[in-house]
N, C-alpha and C positions, 0 to 999 in steps of 0.2 A: 443604803450605802452605795448601791450601784448607780442610782441616778445622779448624785452629786459628782461622783467620779467621772461619769460619762460627760456630763455638761462641762466639767473642767477640762477634759482632754480634747473635746471636739474643737474648740477654738485654736488650740495649739497645733493640731494636725492641719486645720484649715490654713493657718498662717504659714506653716512650712510648705504646704502644697502650692499655695498662691505665690509664695516667694520663688519657688522653683520655676513655675510657669512664667512669671514676669521676667526672671533672669534669662530664661531661654529666649523668650520672644523679643527681648530688648537687646539682644546681642548686637554688636556693631555690624552694619551692613557689609563691611569689608570682610568680616569673618565668614559671612554666609555666601557671598556672591563673588568674591575674588576682586582683584584690582586691575583687570585688563582695561586700558584706557579706551579702546573702541567700545567695549561693553558699557563703560561708565558714561561715555559721551552720548551714546544713542539710547541708553536706558531711561533717561530723564523724560517724563511726559511733557507735552505742551499744555499751556494754559491760556485762556482768553476770557476775561470777565468771569462769569459764573461757570463757564465751561472748563472743567478740569480733566486731567488724565486723558487728553487727546493723544492718541498713539497711532502707530503704523496702521494703514498706509498714509494717514493724514499728517501734514507737517505745516509748520509756520516758519517763514524765513527768519532765521536768526544766525548766530555765529557757529552753529554746528556744521560739521563737514558734510559733504554731499552724500556720502554713503549711508547717512542716517535717514535719508529721505527716499520716498518712492520716486522713481524716475519720471512718472507721468504728472504733468502740471495740473491735471484734473483733480488731484488730491491736495493741491496747495490751498491753504486757508490764509486769508488776510484778517488780522484782528482790527476791526474798525468799530470804534465807540463801544467797546466791551462785547462785541458780537463777532463770531467767525463769519467770514464772507467768502463764498465760492464765486469764481468767474469763469464763464464759458463764452469765449469770443467777446462780443460787446456787452453781454448781459452779466449783471452781478446779482447774487442771491444771498440774502441774509439767512444764516442758519438759526432757526428758532428752537429746534429740538434735535438732539443728536444721541443716538443709542448704538454704539459700536457692537453690542452683543447681539442685536437683531438686524444689523446692516441696514438700518433705515434712518432717515432724517427728514425733518420738516423744514422747508425753505420757502422764502418769499422774495419776490423781486424788489430790489432796492429802488428802482426807478418809479415804482408804483406805491412806495411806502409813504402814506400821507399825501399822495398826489395822484389824481386820476388823469392828469394831462401831461404825460411825459414829453420830453423834447423830441424823441424819435419813436416811431411806431415799429415795434419789433415783436415778432412772434416769440413765445417762450420756447427756447431751444436748450437741450441738455447735451452733454457729452455722452451720446448713446452707447459708446463702447464701454463706458464705466457705470452709467446710471440708467434707471428706467423708472417710469411712473408706477406706483402701486395701484391695486385694484380699487382704491377708495377715491381716486382722483376724478374730478368732474371737469369737463371742458366748459370754458366761459369765453364768449366772443364779444369783443368791444369794437364798435364801428365809429369812425371819426370822419368829419367832413361831410356830414349828411345834409340833405336839403330840409327846409322847414316843413315840407308836406310829406315827410316820411311817417305817415300815420300808422303804419304797421307796428312800429316800435315806440309809439308816442308815450306809452306808459312808463318806459324805462329810460327816459331822456335825462342827460346831464350836460352841463355846459363847460366848454373850454374857451379860454381867451387867447389862444396862441395861433396867430395867423388866420387860416381858413377853418380852424377847428372849432367854430362857435357851437356847433351842434354835434353831440355825440350820444351814443346809445349802447346799452349792454343788453344781451339776449340771454335770458333765463327766466322762464315763466314762474318759477317758484320763488324768486327773490322779490321783495317789496320794491316798488319804484321809488327808491330813495338813495341818493348818491352816498350819504353817510354810511348807510348799511353796506353798500357795495364796497366801500373803502375798508370797512371792518372785516368783511369776508376776505378781501385780498390780503390784508395784514395777518390773517390766520395762516396763510401759506398753504402749501400742498406737500404731500409726502412722496419721497422718492426712495428707492432702494439701490444700493451699489453692489458691485461685483462680489458675490459671496465666495466664489471659487478661490480667490486669493486668500481670504480669511481662513477657509478650510485648510488650505495648504500651510498657512502660517501658524495655525493652532498647534500643529505637531511640534513646531520649533518652540513655541511658548510653553507647552506642556513638559518639554524636556529641560526647561530652565533657561532657555535662550531668549533672544529678542530678534525680531525680523528687521532687516535693513536692506538697502538697495544693493544690487550687484551689477548695475549698469544695463546690460543688453540681453542676458540669457533668460530662459524661461524655466521655472517660474521667476518673476522679476524680484527676487530677494535672496539673501543668504541668511543663515542662522548664526548670529553672533553669540558665542558662548563665554561663560565667565572666565575660563582659563586662557582666553585668547584664540580659541579654535574657531575657524569658520567652516560651516558645514552646509550642504545644500538644503537639508531638511531638519535634522535632529542634532542635539548636542550629545556627544558620547559620554561626557561627564560634566562636572561643574556644579552649578547651583542646585540642580535636581537632587544630586546625592547629598549635599550638605543640607539642603532644605528638608529633605526627607528625614534626616537624622533629627533635625530640630523639631519637626512635626511629630515624630515618634515620641520624643521626650515630652513634648507638650501634651500629647494625647495620653501618655502614661500618667502624667501628673494630674491631668484633668480627670482621668478615670479614678484616681485615688480620692479626689475631692467628691466626685459623684457617689462613689461607693460609701464614703463616710456619711454623706448626707442621707443616703438611702437607709443605712443602718440606724442613724439617729431618728429618722422619721418612723421607722418600723417600731421603735420603742414607744412612740407617741401615738401612732395610729395603727391599729391592729390589722387592718385589711389593706394596707398599702401594697403589699406584695401581690395581692390579687389584682389590684388596679394596674400594676406594672405588666403583669402577664396579659391582661386584657388589652393593653396598649399594643404590645407586640403582635397579638393575635389580629387586631384590627388592621395593623400595617400590612399583614400578609394575606388579608381576606381577598383583596382584588386578584392577586395572582392565583390563589386557590380556586376562586369562583370561575375564572376564565379557563384554567386547566381542567376543572371538573366538567365544564360545559363542553369543551373540545373533546374530552374523552368520552362523555356520554352520548354525544351527537355525531361522533365519527364512525367509521373512517370517512374522511372527505376525499372527493375525487381530485383535489388539488394538493400539491406537495407542501409540506412544512419545512422551512429552511432554518438553519442556525444563523445567528447574527453575524458570525464570521463569513458565512456565505453571502450575506447581504453586502458586506464591505468588499468582498472580492468581486461580485458581479457589478458593483457600481464603481470599481476602481477607486475605492476609498472616497466615495461621494464627490467625484471630481466634476461631473457634468450635471449641474442643477437645471431642471426644467421649469420649476416654479415653486412657490411657497404660499402658505396661507395659515389660518388659525389652527389647522389640523397638524401642520408640520411642513416638511419639504418633500418635493418629488425630484428624483434623480434618474438619469438615463442609465440603464444597465444592460448587461449582455449575459445570456445564459451559456452554459457549456455547449449547447447545440448550435451556437452562433446567432440565435434569434435575439432581437433587441426587446427590452422590456422597460416599463416605467415603474420605478420603485418608490412607493409613498411611505416615507419614514414618519411615523406618528410621534407627536410630542408625548412626553411622559404624562400619562393620564392620572388625575387625582380622583377619578370617579370609580365606578365598579366595572369598567370595561365594556359597558353596554354598546357603545358605538363600534368598537372593534368586533365584538361578537355579531352585531347586526350586519356589518359589512361582509364578514366571512360567510355567515350562514345564508344571508340573502342571495348574494351573487353566486355562491356555489350551487344554488338550486336552478340557475338559469342557463339557457343555451339559445341565443338568438342573435341574428346578424346586427341588430341595433342595440345590443347590450354588451358592454365591454367585458372581455374575458379575464378572469382572475387566474393567473398562472401559479400562484403560490402565496404563502404568508409566513411571517416570522413572529413567534411569541416566545421571548426568552427573558424572564425577569421583567424589568421595566421597558425592555426594548421590543417595539412592535413595528411591523412593516407589512405592506401589502404589495404584491408583485403583479402588475397588469401587463397585458399586451401593449406594445408601444404604438402610439398614435402620432405619426410624423407631422400632422397639421395642427396638433395641439387642441386647444379648446375653442368653442364657438365664439366666445366673447371677443377674442382677438380680431375677428373678422367683421363684427357688427358694431363695435364701439370705436369711435375715432378719438382716442385720448390725446393724440399728438400727431404732428407730421410724421409719416412713416420713416423709421430708421432703416428698414430693409424693404425689399420689393415684395410685399405681401401679395398673395393672390387675392384679387378683388372678386368676391362672390357675385356671380351673375344671378339674374332672377330665376332661371331654371334650376340652378344649383340650390338656391335658397328654398325654392318650393320642394325639391326632393328631400332636403334636410328636414323641413317641417313634416313631411309625410313619414319619413323614416323615424323621427322621434315619436310621432303618434303611434306607429306600429310597435315600437319598443314598449311604450306605456301600455298599449292594448295587451301585449304579451304578459307584462307584469301583472295586470289586473285579471286576465282571463286565461292565459296560456299555460300557467304553471299549476302544479297540484295544489298549491296554496296561493292565495292572493298576496302580492307584495305591493305595499304602498310606499312610494319613494320619499315623499315629503320634502324634497329639496331640488325640484326641477328648476333649473336656471341655466343660462348660457355657459356659465363657468363649469358646469357638470356635464356638458355635452362635448365629447371628444370626436375628432374627425380623422379618419384614416387617410391614406394616400389618395383615395378617390373621393374624398369628402363625404363618405358614408358616415352618418352620425351614430355615436355609441353613447348610451346613457351610462354614467359612472357615479361614483361616490354614494354608496348605500349606507353611510354612517347613521343617518336618521330614519332609516326604513323600518317599517313594522310588517310582520308577517301575520296573517290572519286566515281563517278558513274562507273558502271561496263563497260560501253561502252567507257569510256575515256582511251585511251592507253598512252597518254602523259599528265603529270600534270605540273603545274607551281609551283615553289618553290623559296622563297626569298633568301635562303642561304643553304649551305651544312649542312647535318645532318648525324649523325652516329658515328662510332668508327673507328679511324685511323687503317688501315690494312684490314678493311672489306668494306670500302666505294667504291662504283662503280665509275669508272672514270668520267662518265657523271654527277655525283652528284656534284663534285667539279669543273668540267670544262664542260660547255655546248657544247664545240666544238666536244665532243665525241658522242653527241646525246641527245635526250630528256630523262628526268627522268620518269621512269615508273615502273611497277611491275618487269621488268627485273633487276632493281637495287637490289631488294631483292634476285634475282637469283644469282647475283654476290657474295653477302655476304654469301649466302648458299654455293657456291662453295669454297670460301676461308675457310669457317668453316670446311667443310668435309675433305678438304686436311689436315687441322691441326689436325682433329680427328685421321686420319690415322697416321700422323707424330708423334703425341704425344704418341699414343699407340705403335708405332714401335720404341719408344725411340729415335726418331730424334727430337732434341730440336728446336721446332718451337714455343717456348713459347711467343715471342714478335711479335708484328705486323710486324715490318720491316723484321724480319727473315723469317716469313712464306711467305711473298710476293716476296722477292727478291731472295730467295735461294731455298726453298723447292719445290714450283711448278715447277721451271725449272729443278730441280734435278729429280723430278718424271717424267717430260716430257721426259728427256733424257733416263731414264731407260725403260719407256714404249715403246719409239720409237725404242730402240735397243733390246727390248724384254729381258731385264735383270731381273732376279728374285733373285739375291743374297740377296737383302734387304728383301725378303719374305721367307728366309730360316726357320724362326721360325714358319711359318704357315704350319701345317701338313695336315690339312683337305683340300681336293681339292675344296670342295664347298666354304670354307672360302676364298681360293685364288681367285676363280672366283668372289665372292662378293666384295672383296677388290679392285680388278682390275676395277670392274664396278664403285665403288665409286670414284676411282681416275680419270677414264675417264670422268665420269659425272662432277666431280669437275673442270677439265680442260675445259670442254665445258661451264661450268657456268661462268668462269672468262675470257671469251673472251672480248677483249676491245670494240668491236662494240656491242652495246646492241642487235641489230637485229640478231647477230650470236649466241646469247645465247638461250637455250631452255626455254620454259615455265615450270612452276613447274609441270603441268600435264604431260608434256613430260619427265621431270626428274623422276617422279614416274614410268612411263612406262619403262624408261631405266634401272632403278634400279631393277625392278621386272622382266624384260625381259631377253633375252639371251645375254651373253657376245659376242657371235659371230656376233650379229647384230650391235655392237657398233664400231665406228671408232675413232681413236685418232684424236682430233681436231688440227687445226693449233696452233702453239705456240703463246700465247699472247705477244705482244711487250711492253705492259705497264701494271703495276699494280697500285693500289691506293697508295697515297703518304705515304712514310714511315716516321716514327718518326726520326728526325735528331739525329745524334750521339751527346751525351752530354746533351740531354734533361733531365732536372731535374726530370722529371717523369719516366724516364727509368733508373732503378738502377739494380744492380747485386748482386746475392748471389754466393757463390763459392762451387764447389764440386771437390774433388781431386780423382784421380785414379793413382795408380802405375801399369804400364803395362810392359810386357816383349817385347823383340824385335819381337818375332814371331807373336804377336798379331797385329802388324802394318805392317808387311812385305807383 
């Protein structure tokens, strides 16, 4: 008797619940958000072809009033052939991909779309006050008007039939010598990111039910338009938030009824459903419990634990962003004692919190001039943050990679400074491998993880992939590969090359110091696959043949000696067999010792895996040069 009654009643309850939900969600917009004309005018998103819901700060010229637009023309989009187009001075860029939630877009130059021979030779230039290249961008140089005997670039030649531009070349050792392929690469575009501070400020307005619009000249450059006609600098005091909250409460209550009915019905059919539901909630809470248990069992730490409200206060509500990556964002902050810090706010992790635990436990064990100091951390629910000492000169890659014409007057690293940085990093790694009670293997040594203080003293940072092991253990077990492509030792991704050990960090160090010299010497080793398949072999050939043409710009003889030592040490460190690599203690001795005592090592026959051509994460920016025949002869 019970089963027929239940099966008859269930559809009726479902129908009633669904009717309530649909009625609430389909209420007229005017009921939910008000009828203020300013709000209605500026609340409509822009559209261009397949690009929908384009919103502040971007705008397309139409009949809307000026206060709906951002005051800076750098955010204006033109809709051309179903594609949004940005314009900076004489250059136009087609927008290929646009994600306002991540503040990134992929753009390509329109003058090179389907055409390698533009009317004008123009360097790629952005509005650097609003945009910047992401870390995935590679520099690509095109030469026009070259002589026939430019044999150095003969493999990458293409032709133009415009005036004196009969012969042209592109420079990138990893690209195939084929103009069609070059054109496809250019049409893939390159990735840029735009000012996130504006969006952080604007998000408060949006969360309160308002929309951001322009206010002319003041800072921040917007006002918050509210449904009731109120204009506020940041937040709406009332309006859609209140109404929408009521709508969402009703919808949530209705949905809860439906879910409850379904659970009851399923429990009649499946005896153990309740056990599965309990297991689901236990699994969701496992990460938080495991991290809390670890912090409790391994504490107390010498560093302070902060609340998330403290993080918001010290960063002034995340106002000054220093950088961002796959891990999250880094903001400049200030502690109560007046000292500046860098606050790394991690993305909400879906794993078991291993990287967060690694970083806190690894770096809390260290104290060395070449290791960044962890001042504190935050673990509060899904919110996680790490507070480091502030490094005013940022990370090393900004000084050795030339992604674009400089937008600010960056300090140009001299050869002496570069040598001291290489020695400092070596000492820091030596300390991690030998100077602690336990051995710490970093597994992600690269220029991006080397920070520079006001005196350009290097500090190793980012211990998210680190592993801690006893000092007497030379080989460790590891479930999978870890690190950054281009710096990963061969044995890390293929155990046939040997066991994973501290020698894996030595390999990463070798690849990095070779890139340091290459970047400073204006040899484009900016991407991982370029540095490993081209530059180390190029260096090896020149050292073996005792060629110094590439060092003509180094006047000081001591600098020449030091740079040669760096290159020889780098080649020693990237030997395929881990047993042939020196320890970091030996590396320090080699760098600080005599050049005459060093021998050029055998040429490594394998480097770490390169990023495949066409990878969506490897994009390109363009730089043009016009050269005379004599410069290539």
